[in-house]
C-alpha positions in Angstrom: 199.0 81.0 -64.9 201.6 80.3 -62.2 200.5 78.0 -59.4 202.7 77.2 -56.4 202.5 76.0 -52.9 205.1 78.7 -52.0 204.4 82.1 -50.4 206.5 84.0 -53.0 207.3 83.6 -56.7 211.0 84.4 -57.5 211.5 87.5 -59.7 207.8 88.4 -59.6 206.2 91.3 -57.8 202.7 91.1 -56.3 200.6 93.9 -57.6 197.3 92.9 -56.1 196.0 90.2 -53.7 192.6 89.0 -54.8 192.0 86.4 -52.1 190.8 82.8 -51.7 190.1 80.7 -54.7 189.0 77.1 -54.7 188.0 74.2 -56.8 186.6 70.8 -55.7 185.2 67.6 -56.9 183.5 64.6 -55.3 184.3 61.2 -56.6 182.7 57.8 -55.9 184.4 54.5 -56.2 183.4 52.3 -59.2 182.5 48.6 -58.7 184.9 47.6 -61.4 187.8 49.5 -59.7 186.8 48.0 -56.4 187.1 44.5 -57.6 190.5 45.1 -59.1 191.6 47.0 -56.0 190.4 44.1 -53.8 192.5 41.6 -55.8 195.5 44.0 -55.5 194.9 44.1 -51.7 195.2 40.4 -51.5 198.5 40.1 -53.5 199.9 43.5 -52.3 201.4 46.5 -54.1 200.1 49.8 -55.4 196.4 50.0 -56.0 196.7 51.7 -59.4 192.9 52.0 -59.9 192.6 54.3 -56.8 195.9 56.1 -57.7 194.4 57.0 -61.1 191.0 58.0 -59.5 192.6 60.4 -57.0 195.0 61.9 -59.7 192.0 62.6 -61.9 190.1 64.2 -59.0 193.2 66.4 -58.1 193.5 67.6 -61.7 189.8 68.5 -61.9 189.9 70.4 -58.6 193.0 72.3 -59.8 191.3 73.1 -63.1 188.3 74.5 -61.2 190.5 76.5 -58.9 192.3 78.0 -61.9 188.9 78.9 -63.5 187.8 80.6 -60.2 191.1 82.6 -60.2 190.8 83.5 -63.8 187.3 84.7 -63.4 188.5 87.0 -60.6 191.3 88.5 -62.7 194.3 86.7 -61.2 197.3 85.5 -63.1 198.9 83.4 -60.3 197.9 81.4 -57.3 200.1 81.0 -54.3 199.9 79.0 -51.1 198.1 76.1 -52.9 196.9 73.4 -50.6 194.7 70.3 -50.9 192.1 68.9 -48.5 190.0 65.7 -48.6 187.0 64.6 -46.7 184.7 61.6 -46.8 181.2 62.6 -47.9 179.7 59.1 -47.6 180.9 55.5 -47.7 182.7 55.1 -51.0 182.7 58.9 -52.0 185.2 61.6 -51.1 185.7 65.2 -51.8 189.0 66.6 -53.0 189.4 70.4 -52.5 192.2 72.6 -54.0 192.6 76.1 -52.6 195.0 79.0 -52.6 195.4 82.7 -52.7 194.8 84.4 -56.1 197.1 87.3 -56.9 198.1 89.5 -59.8 201.9 89.5 -60.5 204.3 91.2 -62.8 208.0 90.6 -63.5 210.4 92.7 -61.4 
């Protein structure tokens, strides 16, 4: 499946627009990661524990979006975007969404 943030895919023709597809996950911080992050906050630098957490959440949201598109018969997703929101203190949602389409080579 082709996934892109662009509006068009070079050398591909859109046969059918299926519509909105999405995938989300809600992740909470872990006390072990919080301790390591707090130490990193004191000495400075990238907080790798949170970088890893958000990367895992992003991949899971993308996988769920792909599953939604596949179930609807799409072979590509265009205009992919991400959104986040805080659900409660220490927990956040990551949402991946885009437009599912069916394409073929020109």
